[in-house]
VEXTORTI-348221 format. One record per residue: residue in three letters; x negated, y negated, z of N, C-alpha, C in turn. Coordinates in steps of 0.02 Angstrom, whole numbers. Atoms other than C-alpha are relative to their C-alpha. Example, Ala and Ser with C-alpha at 12.3 -4.5 7.8 and 13.67 -1.06 7.14 Angstrom:
2
r res->ALA, n_u->-45, n_v->59, n_w->0, ca_u->-615, ca_v->225, ca_w->390, c_u->-45, c_v->-60, c_w->0
r res->SER, n_u->42, n_v->59, n_w->-3, ca_u->-684, ca_v->53, ca_w->357, c_u->39, c_v->-55, c_w->37
END
This chain:
148
r res->MET, n_u->52, n_v->-22, n_w->-50, ca_u->-5350, ca_v->-7614, ca_w->3922, c_u->19, c_v->-29, c_w->68
r res->ASN, n_u->-19, n_v->15, n_w->-66, ca_u->-5313, ca_v->-7613, ca_w->4108, c_u->-59, c_v->-30, c_w->34
r res->THR, n_u->53, n_v->39, n_w->-35, ca_u->-5418, ca_v->-7748, ca_w->4197, c_u->14, c_v->-3, c_w->77
r res->ARG, n_u->-14, n_v->8, n_w->-75, ca_u->-5341, ca_v->-7720, ca_w->4370, c_u->-55, c_v->35, c_w->39
r res->ARG, n_u->54, n_v->-25, n_w->-41, ca_u->-5470, ca_v->-7686, ca_w->4503, c_u->25, c_v->65, c_w->39
r res->PRO, n_u->-19, n_v->-63, n_w->-40, ca_u->-5460, ca_v->-7509, ca_w->4580, c_u->12, c_v->-14, c_w->67
r res->ARG, n_u->-18, n_v->9, n_w->-71, ca_u->-5387, ca_v->-7495, ca_w->4750, c_u->-57, c_v->28, c_w->40
r res->THR, n_u->58, n_v->-21, n_w->-46, ca_u->-5512, ca_v->-7474, ca_w->4893, c_u->37, c_v->40, c_w->59
r res->VAL, n_u->-37, n_v->-45, n_w->-59, ca_u->-5470, ca_v->-7332, ca_w->5021, c_u->-47, c_v->-16, c_w->65
r res->LEU, n_u->28, n_v->9, n_w->-62, ca_u->-5502, ca_v->-7370, ca_w->5200, c_u->24, c_v->58, c_w->50
r res->GLY, n_u->-24, n_v->-48, n_w->-50, ca_u->-5494, ca_v->-7255, ca_w->5351, c_u->39, c_v->-35, c_w->50
r res->TRP, n_u->-44, n_v->23, n_w->-51, ca_u->-5391, ca_v->-7278, ca_w->5510, c_u->-36, c_v->-54, c_w->43
r res->ARG, n_u->44, n_v->51, n_w->-36, ca_u->-5536, ca_v->-7384, ca_w->5582, c_u->-53, c_v->-20, c_w->-46
r res->GLU, n_u->52, n_v->27, n_w->46, ca_u->-5665, ca_v->-7490, ca_w->5493, c_u->-40, c_v->-51, c_w->33
r res->TRP, n_u->34, n_v->59, n_w->-13, ca_u->-5803, ca_v->-7607, ca_w->5513, c_u->16, c_v->-56, c_w->-50
r res->LEU, n_u->-11, n_v->51, n_w->44, ca_u->-5777, ca_v->-7777, ca_w->5439, c_u->-36, c_v->-63, c_w->31
r res->SER, n_u->26, n_v->62, n_w->-21, ca_u->-5848, ca_v->-7952, ca_w->5447, c_u->47, c_v->-60, c_w->-18
r res->LEU, n_u->-44, n_v->64, n_w->14, ca_u->-5769, ca_v->-8124, ca_w->5462, c_u->-53, c_v->-55, c_w->-7
r res->PRO, n_u->58, n_v->38, n_w->9, ca_u->-5909, ca_v->-8230, ca_w->5386, c_u->10, c_v->-74, c_w->18
r res->GLU, n_u->-13, n_v->65, n_w->-18, ca_u->-5829, ca_v->-8399, ca_w->5406, c_u->8, c_v->-17, c_w->70
r res->LEU, n_u->-3, n_v->7, n_w->-75, ca_u->-5808, ca_v->-8367, ca_w->5595, c_u->-65, c_v->16, c_w->27
r res->GLY, n_u->60, n_v->-17, n_w->-28, ca_u->-5985, ca_v->-8310, ca_w->5612, c_u->-2, c_v->71, c_w->30
r res->ILE, n_u->-7, n_v->-63, n_w->-25, ca_u->-5932, ca_v->-8134, ca_w->5649, c_u->-29, c_v->52, c_w->-49
r res->ASP, n_u->32, n_v->-49, n_w->47, ca_u->-6060, ca_v->-8012, ca_w->5565, c_u->31, c_v->66, c_w->-9
r res->ALA, n_u->-28, n_v->-70, n_w->2, ca_u->-5975, ca_v->-7852, ca_w->5618, c_u->47, c_v->4, c_w->54
r res->ILE, n_u->-49, n_v->-14, n_w->-55, ca_u->-5819, ca_v->-7804, ca_w->5716, c_u->39, c_v->66, c_w->-23
r res->LYS, n_u->-39, n_v->-61, n_w->19, ca_u->-5729, ca_v->-7640, ca_w->5721, c_u->71, c_v->-17, c_w->5
r res->ALA, n_u->-68, n_v->15, n_w->-2, ca_u->-5548, ca_v->-7650, ca_w->5678, c_u->44, c_v->69, c_w->-10
r res->LYS, n_u->-43, n_v->-62, n_w->15, ca_u->-5406, ca_v->-7520, ca_w->5691, c_u->45, c_v->-30, c_w->-58
r res->VAL, n_u->-39, n_v->16, n_w->59, ca_u->-5314, ca_v->-7521, ca_w->5527, c_u->69, c_v->22, c_w->17
r res->ASP, n_u->-70, n_v->-12, n_w->-30, ca_u->-5127, ca_v->-7534, ca_w->5585, c_u->50, c_v->-21, c_w->-51
r res->THR, n_u->-53, n_v->10, n_w->48, ca_u->-4998, ca_v->-7521, ca_w->5450, c_u->70, c_v->-18, c_w->32
r res->GLY, n_u->-62, n_v->20, n_w->-34, ca_u->-4866, ca_v->-7544, ca_w->5582, c_u->4, c_v->-69, c_w->25
r res->ALA, n_u->0, n_v->73, n_w->-17, ca_u->-4926, ca_v->-7720, ca_w->5625, c_u->5, c_v->-38, c_w->-62
r res->ARG, n_u->-4, n_v->40, n_w->56, ca_u->-4873, ca_v->-7853, ca_w->5509, c_u->-62, c_v->-41, c_w->-17
r res->THR, n_u->55, n_v->44, n_w->4, ca_u->-5012, ca_v->-7974, ca_w->5539, c_u->-59, c_v->25, c_w->40
r res->SER, n_u->61, n_v->-14, n_w->-36, ca_u->-5192, ca_v->-7949, ca_w->5588, c_u->-3, c_v->-36, c_w->64
r res->ALA, n_u->13, n_v->26, n_w->-60, ca_u->-5244, ca_v->-7985, ca_w->5767, c_u->-74, c_v->4, c_w->23
r res->LEU, n_u->70, n_v->5, n_w->-27, ca_u->-5410, ca_v->-8042, ca_w->5842, c_u->-2, c_v->-15, c_w->69
r res->HIS, n_u->13, n_v->13, n_w->-69, ca_u->-5470, ca_v->-8036, ca_w->6019, c_u->-27, c_v->-77, c_w->8
r res->ALA, n_u->22, n_v->69, n_w->-8, ca_u->-5490, ca_v->-8219, ca_w->6079, c_u->11, c_v->-20, c_w->69
r res->PHE, n_u->-13, n_v->29, n_w->-71, ca_u->-5518, ca_v->-8308, ca_w->6243, c_u->-26, c_v->-72, c_w->-2
r res->ARG, n_u->23, n_v->67, n_w->2, ca_u->-5553, ca_v->-8490, ca_w->6295, c_u->29, c_v->-35, c_w->-61
r res->VAL, n_u->-31, n_v->24, n_w->63, ca_u->-5427, ca_v->-8536, ca_w->6157, c_u->25, c_v->-72, c_w->11
r res->GLU, n_u->-12, n_v->67, n_w->-10, ca_u->-5414, ca_v->-8722, ca_w->6140, c_u->14, c_v->-40, c_w->-69
r res->ALA, n_u->-17, n_v->33, n_w->64, ca_u->-5322, ca_v->-8822, ca_w->6006, c_u->-18, c_v->-71, c_w->3
r res->TYR, n_u->12, n_v->70, n_w->1, ca_u->-5373, ca_v->-8994, ca_w->5956, c_u->13, c_v->-34, c_w->-64
r res->ARG, n_u->-7, n_v->31, n_w->64, ca_u->-5352, ca_v->-9124, ca_w->5823, c_u->-71, c_v->-11, c_w->-34
r res->GLY, n_u->67, n_v->12, n_w->32, ca_u->-5495, ca_v->-9126, ca_w->5695, c_u->8, c_v->-7, c_w->-75
r res->ARG, n_u->0, n_v->19, n_w->73, ca_u->-5538, ca_v->-9139, ca_w->5514, c_u->54, c_v->53, c_w->-32
r res->GLY, n_u->-54, n_v->-33, n_w->29, ca_u->-5388, ca_v->-9078, ca_w->5413, c_u->56, c_v->22, c_w->42
r res->GLY, n_u->-57, n_v->-12, n_w->-46, ca_u->-5267, ca_v->-9072, ca_w->5555, c_u->-16, c_v->40, c_w->62
r res->THR, n_u->11, n_v->-37, n_w->-64, ca_u->-5249, ca_v->-8954, ca_w->5705, c_u->-48, c_v->54, c_w->-13
r res->ARG, n_u->46, n_v->-56, n_w->0, ca_u->-5393, ca_v->-8837, ca_w->5733, c_u->-1, c_v->32, c_w->67
r res->VAL, n_u->7, n_v->-39, n_w->-57, ca_u->-5433, ca_v->-8708, ca_w->5864, c_u->-69, c_v->26, c_w->9
r res->ARG, n_u->59, n_v->-25, n_w->-23, ca_u->-5588, ca_v->-8666, ca_w->5961, c_u->10, c_v->62, c_w->43
r res->PHE, n_u->-8, n_v->-59, n_w->-39, ca_u->-5607, ca_v->-8495, ca_w->6033, c_u->-65, c_v->42, c_w->7
r res->ALA, n_u->58, n_v->-48, n_w->4, ca_u->-5730, ca_v->-8363, ca_w->6084, c_u->24, c_v->69, c_w->-1
r res->ILE, n_u->-20, n_v->-73, n_w->8, ca_u->-5732, ca_v->-8180, ca_w->6055, c_u->-62, c_v->44, c_w->23
r res->HIS, n_u->51, n_v->-47, n_w->-16, ca_u->-5825, ca_v->-8028, ca_w->6117, c_u->10, c_v->51, c_w->-60
r res->PRO, n_u->-11, n_v->-39, n_w->59, ca_u->-5848, ca_v->-7937, ca_w->5944, c_u->-13, c_v->75, c_w->9
r res->LEU, n_u->21, n_v->-67, n_w->-12, ca_u->-5915, ca_v->-7775, ca_w->6014, c_u->49, c_v->32, c_w->60
r res->GLN, n_u->-38, n_v->-34, n_w->-47, ca_u->-5804, ca_v->-7648, ca_w->6103, c_u->-36, c_v->15, c_w->65
r res->LYS, n_u->28, n_v->-21, n_w->-65, ca_u->-5834, ca_v->-7616, ca_w->6284, c_u->-57, c_v->-46, c_w->21
r res->ARG, n_u->58, n_v->42, n_w->-15, ca_u->-5963, ca_v->-7757, ca_w->6290, c_u->20, c_v->-75, c_w->2
r res->ASN, n_u->-19, n_v->72, n_w->-4, ca_u->-5938, ca_v->-7934, ca_w->6358, c_u->-62, c_v->-45, c_w->-4
r res->ASP, n_u->67, n_v->34, n_w->-5, ca_u->-6125, ca_v->-7984, ca_w->6350, c_u->-11, c_v->-35, c_w->-70
r res->VAL, n_u->5, n_v->30, n_w->65, ca_u->-6109, ca_v->-8029, ca_w->6162, c_u->60, c_v->-41, c_w->-10
r res->GLU, n_u->-58, n_v->50, n_w->8, ca_u->-6002, ca_v->-8184, ca_w->6133, c_u->-11, c_v->-42, c_w->-62
r res->VAL, n_u->5, n_v->50, n_w->58, ca_u->-5967, ca_v->-8284, ca_w->5974, c_u->50, c_v->-53, c_w->10
r res->GLU, n_u->-43, n_v->60, n_w->-3, ca_u->-5897, ca_v->-8455, ca_w->5974, c_u->26, c_v->-18, c_w->-69
r res->CYS, n_u->-35, n_v->12, n_w->59, ca_u->-5771, ca_v->-8490, ca_w->5833, c_u->35, c_v->-62, c_w->-2
r res->ASP, n_u->-40, n_v->59, n_w->18, ca_u->-5684, ca_v->-8635, ca_w->5750, c_u->34, c_v->12, c_w->-65
r res->ALA, n_u->-39, n_v->-19, n_w->60, ca_u->-5544, ca_v->-8626, ca_w->5625, c_u->62, c_v->-52, c_w->-2
r res->ARG, n_u->-61, n_v->41, n_w->11, ca_u->-5399, ca_v->-8731, ca_w->5553, c_u->62, c_v->46, c_w->18
r res->VAL, n_u->-65, n_v->-39, n_w->-17, ca_u->-5229, ca_v->-8682, ca_w->5627, c_u->44, c_v->-3, c_w->-58
r res->GLU, n_u->-52, n_v->-6, n_w->57, ca_u->-5109, ca_v->-8620, ca_w->5488, c_u->68, c_v->-5, c_w->32
r res->ASP, n_u->-66, n_v->-9, n_w->-28, ca_u->-4962, ca_v->-8593, ca_w->5606, c_u->-5, c_v->21, c_w->75
r res->ARG, n_u->-5, n_v->-26, n_w->-70, ca_u->-4906, ca_v->-8550, ca_w->5781, c_u->69, c_v->45, c_w->-2
r res->ARG, n_u->-65, n_v->-47, n_w->5, ca_u->-4782, ca_v->-8398, ca_w->5790, c_u->3, c_v->41, c_w->63
r res->TRP, n_u->-18, n_v->-48, n_w->-52, ca_u->-4695, ca_v->-8291, ca_w->5914, c_u->-17, c_v->70, c_w->-31
r res->VAL, n_u->21, n_v->-68, n_w->31, ca_u->-4769, ca_v->-8116, ca_w->5892, c_u->19, c_v->53, c_w->63
r res->SER, n_u->-11, n_v->-52, n_w->-46, ca_u->-4707, ca_v->-7954, ca_w->5980, c_u->-55, c_v->57, c_w->-6
r res->ASP, n_u->52, n_v->-53, n_w->-2, ca_u->-4842, ca_v->-7830, ca_w->6034, c_u->33, c_v->68, c_w->-5
r res->SER, n_u->-23, n_v->-63, n_w->1, ca_u->-4822, ca_v->-7643, ca_w->6030, c_u->44, c_v->18, c_w->59
r res->GLY, n_u->-35, n_v->-11, n_w->-57, ca_u->-4752, ca_v->-7647, ca_w->6203, c_u->64, c_v->-42, c_w->3
r res->GLY, n_u->-57, n_v->44, n_w->1, ca_u->-4614, ca_v->-7772, ca_w->6153, c_u->-8, c_v->-66, c_w->33
r res->HIS, n_u->12, n_v->65, n_w->-37, ca_u->-4691, ca_v->-7918, ca_w->6250, c_u->-12, c_v->-55, c_w->-59
r res->ARG, n_u->7, n_v->56, n_w->46, ca_u->-4671, ca_v->-8084, ca_w->6151, c_u->-49, c_v->-47, c_w->26
r res->GLU, n_u->51, n_v->52, n_w->-17, ca_u->-4809, ca_v->-8210, ca_w->6145, c_u->-9, c_v->-51, c_w->-60
r res->ARG, n_u->15, n_v->50, n_w->51, ca_u->-4836, ca_v->-8372, ca_w->6050, c_u->-72, c_v->-8, c_w->-14
r res->ARG, n_u->67, n_v->-4, n_w->15, ca_u->-4999, ca_v->-8359, ca_w->5957, c_u->-14, c_v->-52, c_w->-59
r res->TYR, n_u->25, n_v->36, n_w->59, ca_u->-5106, ca_v->-8469, ca_w->5844, c_u->-16, c_v->43, c_w->-56
r res->VAL, n_u->16, n_v->-32, n_w->64, ca_u->-5124, ca_v->-8412, ca_w->5664, c_u->-53, c_v->-37, c_w->-38
r res->ILE, n_u->51, n_v->32, n_w->43, ca_u->-5280, ca_v->-8441, ca_w->5563, c_u->-6, c_v->44, c_w->-64
r res->CYS, n_u->10, n_v->-35, n_w->63, ca_u->-5330, ca_v->-8392, ca_w->5386, c_u->-75, c_v->2, c_w->-16
r res->THR, n_u->76, n_v->-2, n_w->12, ca_u->-5509, ca_v->-8332, ca_w->5349, c_u->-13, c_v->58, c_w->-46
r res->PRO, n_u->19, n_v->-54, n_w->40, ca_u->-5596, ca_v->-8219, ca_w->5227, c_u->-22, c_v->58, c_w->45
r res->ALA, n_u->26, n_v->-59, n_w->-40, ca_u->-5628, ca_v->-8040, ca_w->5288, c_u->-36, c_v->45, c_w->-58
r res->ARG, n_u->40, n_v->-44, n_w->41, ca_u->-5766, ca_v->-7931, ca_w->5208, c_u->4, c_v->72, c_w->22
r res->LEU, n_u->-11, n_v->-74, n_w->-16, ca_u->-5732, ca_v->-7744, ca_w->5196, c_u->-36, c_v->31, c_w->-62
r res->GLY, n_u->37, n_v->-30, n_w->42, ca_u->-5863, ca_v->-7652, ca_w->5105, c_u->-22, c_v->-50, c_w->-53
r res->ASP, n_u->20, n_v->49, n_w->51, ca_u->-5890, ca_v->-7742, ca_w->4934, c_u->56, c_v->-48, c_w->-23
r res->ARG, n_u->-56, n_v->45, n_w->14, ca_u->-5724, ca_v->-7832, ca_w->4941, c_u->5, c_v->-55, c_w->57
r res->GLU, n_u->-19, n_v->49, n_w->-45, ca_u->-5679, ca_v->-7999, ca_w->5019, c_u->63, c_v->-28, c_w->-14
r res->VAL, n_u->-72, n_v->19, n_w->10, ca_u->-5502, ca_v->-8050, ca_w->5043, c_u->18, c_v->-47, c_w->56
r res->PRO, n_u->-24, n_v->48, n_w->-53, ca_u->-5414, ca_v->-8194, ca_w->5133, c_u->52, c_v->33, c_w->44
r res->ILE, n_u->-45, n_v->-29, n_w->-45, ca_u->-5318, ca_v->-8136, ca_w->5284, c_u->27, c_v->-48, c_w->53
r res->GLU, n_u->-31, n_v->37, n_w->-53, ca_u->-5201, ca_v->-8213, ca_w->5412, c_u->-15, c_v->38, c_w->68
r res->ILE, n_u->13, n_v->-32, n_w->-62, ca_u->-5250, ca_v->-8175, ca_w->5592, c_u->31, c_v->-43, c_w->58
r res->THR, n_u->-24, n_v->29, n_w->-65, ca_u->-5163, ca_v->-8209, ca_w->5761, c_u->-54, c_v->6, c_w->51
r res->LEU, n_u->48, n_v->-4, n_w->-52, ca_u->-5271, ca_v->-8246, ca_w->5908, c_u->33, c_v->17, c_w->67
r res->THR, n_u->-33, n_v->-26, n_w->-61, ca_u->-5231, ca_v->-8149, ca_w->6070, c_u->-55, c_v->31, c_w->44
r res->ASP, n_u->43, n_v->-32, n_w->-46, ca_u->-5316, ca_v->-8076, ca_w->6222, c_u->0, c_v->74, c_w->-10
r res->ARG, n_u->-1, n_v->-72, n_w->8, ca_u->-5361, ca_v->-7894, ca_w->6174, c_u->-51, c_v->32, c_w->39
r res->ASP, n_u->53, n_v->-20, n_w->-43, ca_u->-5491, ca_v->-7874, ca_w->6309, c_u->11, c_v->70, c_w->27
r res->THR, n_u->-14, n_v->-71, n_w->-27, ca_u->-5405, ca_v->-7712, ca_w->6379, c_u->14, c_v->47, c_w->-50
r res->MET, n_u->-21, n_v->-45, n_w->59, ca_u->-5375, ca_v->-7639, ca_w->6203, c_u->-65, c_v->33, c_w->-20
r res->ASN, n_u->59, n_v->-35, n_w->24, ca_u->-5487, ca_v->-7510, ca_w->6122, c_u->-39, c_v->-36, c_w->-57
r res->PHE, n_u->31, n_v->30, n_w->63, ca_u->-5513, ca_v->-7617, ca_w->5968, c_u->11, c_v->-76, c_w->9
r res->ARG, n_u->-5, n_v->73, n_w->-10, ca_u->-5552, ca_v->-7803, ca_w->5972, c_u->38, c_v->-33, c_w->-58
r res->MET, n_u->-37, n_v->26, n_w->61, ca_u->-5462, ca_v->-7823, ca_w->5805, c_u->44, c_v->53, c_w->-27
r res->LEU, n_u->-50, n_v->-43, n_w->42, ca_u->-5306, ca_v->-7747, ca_w->5715, c_u->0, c_v->-31, c_w->-70
r res->LEU, n_u->-3, n_v->16, n_w->74, ca_u->-5306, ca_v->-7756, ca_w->5525, c_u->71, c_v->16, c_w->-19
r res->GLY, n_u->-68, n_v->-13, n_w->6, ca_u->-5120, ca_v->-7775, ca_w->5488, c_u->14, c_v->7, c_w->-81
r res->ARG, n_u->-16, n_v->-20, n_w->64, ca_u->-5022, ca_v->-7730, ca_w->5330, c_u->1, c_v->-58, c_w->-48
r res->THR, n_u->1, n_v->55, n_w->51, ca_u->-5012, ca_v->-7900, ca_w->5250, c_u->-71, c_v->-6, c_w->-33
r res->ALA, n_u->71, n_v->0, n_w->23, ca_u->-5206, ca_v->-7891, ca_w->5238, c_u->-14, c_v->53, c_w->-50
r res->LEU, n_u->10, n_v->-58, n_w->44, ca_u->-5196, ca_v->-7724, ca_w->5157, c_u->32, c_v->-1, c_w->-65
r res->ARG, n_u->-35, n_v->0, n_w->67, ca_u->-5083, ca_v->-7774, ca_w->5015, c_u->-43, c_v->-31, c_w->-53
r res->ASN, n_u->50, n_v->25, n_w->51, ca_u->-5237, ca_v->-7848, ca_w->4928, c_u->-37, c_v->56, c_w->-30
r res->GLY, n_u->36, n_v->-63, n_w->39, ca_u->-5278, ca_v->-7676, ca_w->4844, c_u->-26, c_v->50, c_w->43
r res->PHE, n_u->28, n_v->-53, n_w->-48, ca_u->-5308, ca_v->-7565, ca_w->4995, c_u->52, c_v->51, c_w->8
r res->LEU, n_u->-37, n_v->-61, n_w->-20, ca_u->-5247, ca_v->-7389, ca_w->5030, c_u->-36, c_v->24, c_w->66
r res->VAL, n_u->22, n_v->-22, n_w->-59, ca_u->-5262, ca_v->-7307, ca_w->5196, c_u->1, c_v->78, c_w->6
r res->ASP, n_u->2, n_v->-69, n_w->-10, ca_u->-5317, ca_v->-7126, ca_w->5227, c_u->-6, c_v->11, c_w->78
r res->PRO, n_u->1, n_v->-4, n_w->-73, ca_u->-5269, ca_v->-7095, ca_w->5408, c_u->-47, c_v->58, c_w->32
r res->ARG, n_u->39, n_v->-57, n_w->-26, ca_u->-5376, ca_v->-6939, ca_w->5422, c_u->-77, c_v->-22, c_w->-2
r res->ARG, n_u->69, n_v->18, n_w->1, ca_u->-5540, ca_v->-7035, ca_w->5391, c_u->-17, c_v->-69, c_w->32
r res->SER, n_u->25, n_v->55, n_w->-35, ca_u->-5646, ca_v->-7174, ca_w->5469, c_u->-60, c_v->-31, c_w->-37
r res->TYR, n_u->60, n_v->34, n_w->18, ca_u->-5772, ca_v->-7308, ca_w->5419, c_u->-18, c_v->12, c_w->-77
r res->LEU, n_u->17, n_v->-11, n_w->72, ca_u->-5758, ca_v->-7284, ca_w->5227, c_u->-29, c_v->-61, c_w->-29
r res->ALA, n_u->27, n_v->63, n_w->29, ca_u->-5802, ca_v->-7468, ca_w->5192, c_u->-73, c_v->-10, c_w->19
r res->GLY, n_u->73, n_v->7, n_w->-23, ca_u->-5972, ca_v->-7447, ca_w->5279, c_u->-5, c_v->-55, c_w->55
r res->ASP, n_u->13, n_v->48, n_w->-51, ca_u->-6055, ca_v->-7552, ca_w->5407, c_u->-26, c_v->-64, c_w->-31
r res->PRO, n_u->26, n_v->65, n_w->33, ca_u->-6075, ca_v->-7743, ca_w->5351, c_u->-66, c_v->-17, c_w->18
r res->ARG, n_u->68, n_v->17, n_w->-19, ca_u->-6237, ca_v->-7752, ca_w->5440, c_u->-55, c_v->37, c_w->-35
r res->GLY, n_u->48, n_v->-37, n_w->40, ca_u->-6317, ca_v->-7630, ca_w->5321, c_u->-16, c_v->67, c_w->18
END
């Protein structure tokens, strides 16, 4: 008997939530070309806290809106040099947090960067997708809106 969970199909853009960060809903571009997921962050400040180095940051979770702001706090997993699609290198904090897509919740690594000028406040990279997801680039929002 096969007990493997069936794969979940996602579109090229999806709503997801990051419950441990207090983000109920954020639109993400599903980007199989990006290795690691990236989240829009500003006022990024590292500090020594419980369990080692932590990072405080703020995000604007809604596209084209700066009036909604969420303050976040997470343990730093790493600090890495990352090249963006334009070839610019930047040293970013890396955090790990659960992401909820539809009825699935999976742990993902996320780098923190300023995406204020980008169309999507978050990229969902291919390492997050290896947890049983397939991508149909012709479709959108297959996982549904986490707000109901």
